[in-house]
N, C-alpha and C positions, 0 to 999 in steps of 0.2 A: 316624687309622690310625696303626696299631702299627709303630714301626721293627723294622725286620727285620734289619738287619745295618750296622754302620759302614765304612767306606772310608776311605783316606788321600785326600784331596778334591787330584783334580789342579788344576794352575795355573789350567785355565780356570775352575773352581769360584770359586775366591778372588778372582779377578782383580778391580781396582778396577772396571772397566767394567762387570762382571757385578754387584758390589757396588751400582753405582750404581743398577742396574734393579731389583733386589731392594728395596734401601733405598727408592724413590720408591713401590714398590708397599706394601711395608710401613707408609710414613707415611700412606698412603691408607686403611689400616686393612685391606690384604687379606692374605691368605696365599699364599706363593708359593713354589714348589719345581722344579727343574729336572725335565725329564721326557722318556721315550721314549729313542730312539737314543742321546743323549750319556750319559745313565747308563747305560743297558746296556753301552756301549764304555766305559765309564770302569770300570765292575765288573771287565770282564776285560781291562783296560789296554791298549784299543785308542786311537790317535790318536781326539780328536774335533775335526770342524770347524764342525758347526752344532748351535748351542744352542739349545733349546725350553725354554719355561718355562709351567708352567700356574698358574692365579691363580683364585681364588675372586670375584676383581673383576668386574664386568661390563664389555664390551669399552668404553662409554663412559666410566666411570671409570679406566681402564687409560691411553687417551687422555689425559684430564685430569690424573692423576697423573704420567705421564712430562712432559708439558709444564710442568707445575708445579716438575720436578725439574731444568728445563732441557733436556730430550733430546730427541731427534727421535722424532716419534711418526708411522707411517706405517699408516692404517688397510685392512690387505692383505686382510682378509676379515672384516669386522664382520659379516655374516650369519652367520657361522659361529663366531665369537668371537674371531678372532685379528687381533693388531695387532702390528707390527714395531717394536721401539727400538732406536734407534740408539746406541750408545754407545761413545765412542772410537774411532770410525770401523767398528764390529763392529757387526752386526745380531744382534738376539735375539729369536725369534718368540714371541709370549706368546699363549697360547689359555686362556680364560676355560672352567673345568669345564662340561661338558655331558654329556647325554645326548641319545640319536637318538629322535627322536619316529615319524619318518617314513623311510623311505628305498625307492627306486625301483631298486636294485642298481648306480646310479652314484651318486645324489645323496643327501644327507640333509637333512632339516629336523631342526635342534637345539633343545634346549631347556637354556638356562642355569643351572646349579646350584653349591651349595656342596658337595655330596657327593662327595668323593673316591672312594670306591668305585664310585659311578655312573660317572664319568668314565672308571676302567679298567676298566670291564665293557664299554665300547663301542669299546676299542682291539683290535687286530685279532691281535696275538701276545702272550702273556704275557711274553717278553722283552722286548718295547715298553710295557708297562705298569709301568713302575719309577717312583719318585719318588725324589726326594733333595735334602736340605738341602744350603746353601753348606758346613756342615761335614762333608759326607760322611755323613750318617746317610740311610740308604735305606729306601725304604718299598716295600712287597710284597704288592699286595692280591690277586694272582692265582697267585703260584706262579711268578713269572717266574725267580727266583733260581736254583731249584733245574732249572728246565728248561735255562737258560743254563751251569749248572755240568755237566750231563749232554749239552751240545751237542743240545738237542732242540729243533725248531721247534713250538710248541704253539698252536693257536687259543684265544683266551678266551673259554671256555665253549662252546656249542655250534658244531661248525667248521660245520656246513651254513646257520645262522644268520647267522653271520659271512658266510659267503659270498653269501647271499642280499643282505645290506645292500651288499655292492661283490664283484662279480665280478673284478674286479682282485687280489684277496686270493687268487684262485687262482696267479696268477704269482708274486705277492708269498712266498707260502708255500715255492715252489720258489727263488726266489732267496735267501730268508734260510738255507733248507737250504744251500744252495751257500757263503754266507758263515760261516753260523755251526754247522749241522749235523755231525754226524759218523753213519756206522753207518745203520741203518734210520730212515726218517723215521716220524715219528707217524703211525701206522695210521689212526686217527680221521681226521686231518686228510687225510691222502694218500686215503682212500677219498670224503672229501667232495668234494675237488678234481675226483676223477677223474669222480664223480657228476654234477658242474656243468659238466663240459669244453665243452660245447656253447657255453654263454654266454661263452665267450670271443672269437666271433665278433661280439659285440655289443659289444665294448667299442673304444673311438676307438682309432685305428692310432698314435698319439701315443704313447697312454700302453701300451701294449702293447710298442711299440718302446725306451720309457724302461726299463720291466722287463726286458727282454731285453739291453739294454746294462749294464744295472747287474748282471744275473746272470752274462753271461759273461766279465766283468771276476774272476770267483772261482776260485782253483784248483780247486776240484772241479765247474767247468763241465761238463766231459766226462760225469762219473756222473750230475749232475743232469740235464741234457738229455736222458740215454739212458733216466733214468727217468721223465723226463716224456713220451717217445715209447711208452715201455712202459706206460703208464697215459693212454694219449689225450689228453695236454695239449698236446702240441708238434703235431700235424697242425692244429690252428684256428690256429695262427699260421703254419705253412706246410707243406704237405706234402712240399716239398723238403728240409728239412733233416734228412739222413739219415746223413751221414758222420760218424759217432761216432769211431770210432777214427782218421781224419783229424784230427780235432778234439783226442784226445787225444794224437797226437804232436805238432804244433803247440804246444799248450801245455806240452809238454815241452821243446822250443825254447825258448819266451818263457820258461820259468822260466830255463834256464838264462842267458837273455840279461838275466833281472829285468824282462821287460815283460810286461803284460797289456791286448792291445790288443781292445777287443770287437768292431769290424767286422771285423777280419781273422778272427776267431773264427768270426764269422757266416760269412763266406765260406767258411771251412774245412768250415762243414757242407753246404753247397754242393755240385752237380754244376760240374765245369769248364764251365758252360753260361751264356753271356752271357742268354738269356732268362728263364732261371731266377731271375738275378740281378736283372733288370728286374721280373721278376714280384713279389720279395720286397722290392725296394725300393717299389713301388707299394703293395703291400699295408700297410706299414707307413710310408708317406708319410715316406720317408727325404730329407733335402736334397739337392739338386741335386748338392753336393759329396760328399756318403755314397753317390748313387747311381752317381756316376761312378767313386767308387774301389770300390765293391763290384763294377762290371761291370769294372773292369780286372784287378780279382784273378782273373777267370774265365780271362783270356790269359796262361798262364803260359811261361817261359822253357823252352825243352828241353836238357836235360842234355848235354854239360856247358854251364855258364851263362856265356854273353857278358858276363861281370860289368860292365864299363866301357859297353859299347853298352848293355847293360839300365838302367844308372844313367842314362847320359844320356837316352835316351827317356822313361822313366818319372818321373823326380824322386827326390829323396831318399826319400819317404814310398810312391811306388809300388814302386820298388824294392826297399825292405825288404819291403813286402807281398810282391811275388811270390816272392824269395828263400826267404822263411820260409814261405810255403804250399808252393813248388816242394819247400824242404826236408821238409816233412810228408810230399811225395809219394818222398821218397827221394832228391831231389837231394842235392848238396854245398854246404849252404849256408855251412858256415864258410869254405869257399875263396872263395864269390863275395862275402862281405862283407870279407873279408881284402885281394881284388883291387880291390873299390870301396867300400867302406861307408863311408871317408873320402875318398874322391878327392873332388876338383871337377871337374866335367865343365865342360871350354872351350864358348866360347859360338861356333855356327858363325858363320865371319867374314864372308858375305856377306847382301846384301840385295836386294830387288827394286831398289831402285835403283841398286845397282851395275851391275845387268844393263842399266838403262836407259840408263845411261850411255854403253855399247857399241854403242848403237844398234838395240838390239831394241825393236819396237814393244810399247805397254802389250798385255797381254791375257794369255790363259792358257797361252802359249808360255812367258812369264816364269816363270810359277809352276813349270812341270813340269820346266823347266830347273834352277830353284833346287834343287826336289825331288832330281833326279837327281844334281845336284853336293853334295848332303849327304849322300846315299847312299855315294858314293864318297867323301868324306870320313870318315866314319864307317867305312867297311870299310878306310880306310888307315891307321886308328888315329888319327883324329882330326888327319888330315895330307892336303895340305899347308895351308901357311898361307894368309892372302888374297891374296898377289902369285901363288901356285901356282894357286890357284883362278881368278885373274880370267884367267890364262893359258889357263885349259881354258876358260874361260866365251868367251874372245875366240874360240877355235877354232868352239865351237858356234854363236856367232851370225855367225859369216863362214859355216859350211854353211849355215844359214837363209836368209843372203842371196844 
């Protein structure tokens, strides 16, 4: 490949850990370059967390080269040419250059190659088909640098073919547009995504959920999901995701706070209806914790928000979720956060054992009395203390007897 430009190599490119991996591959007679997202983000000055490397060595040769260099080698995806090297406790995903031989819309059978252009041609977007040497020399076989500079997400080659190979690229197109695009999206790509929208229903729930989480973290999430809805992309994910203006207001609040919480943003798109939240959780196969969190966010406090009561009942995360979503609906979220954002709720002083010591017989009555006393304690501003509560409990116990 012909070099396209040179950038000042960021620290991760020149780090000894990366040098050890590249050196091991070079001593085995292989060529190796950084590839994909790490190069893309280096070009535009964004932080890089995951570092991928492409090489013309076969996976077995990569394993051997790493072990000979004293590096840990993990065969994470040998059938697709992927080995993970661990150097100075940092993982580097190394993938052999490849071309797709056969695809079924979700999985591909690959053939290894030493042709860098062929490897680039099978990638999803031009901005992800960038390669770089450790000195910052960047290679751009598909025009990704121009697209990156123009804030344009463009498929490599024919958009319909890329989507035919993997329908998840429909959602990835919008996710990358939310994070890297500006203005109107690439129309050829947008039209191809819209034409294939029905294929989203055939994707695994976990892959769809992962893409939605990543998309919703973007500053441009409200505009992007609206565009997805307008082109028929969002309905196959869930027809209940329709409250775009509410999401816009929530994102504005989160921007002020320096936050970007995808599950909260997902809840903002839903009606305040627990059944809709649970149906979406089932559709996306969310974890039990995410499912419960999403359902809780459909029950919002009525203004004015009883901040400390909500903080006590919901916990720190649930309180913040509820207050910011209520803020998106017009409630005074600032006052609620000021009142209870850093407040540490006290623990309810009584336990069931305390009531049993008063002579109450074990059974449902104990739990009911405990709940009643807790409600009174909350309503009293988390007072009285244990002694006062025990006095009330004795009175109640005497009445039962």
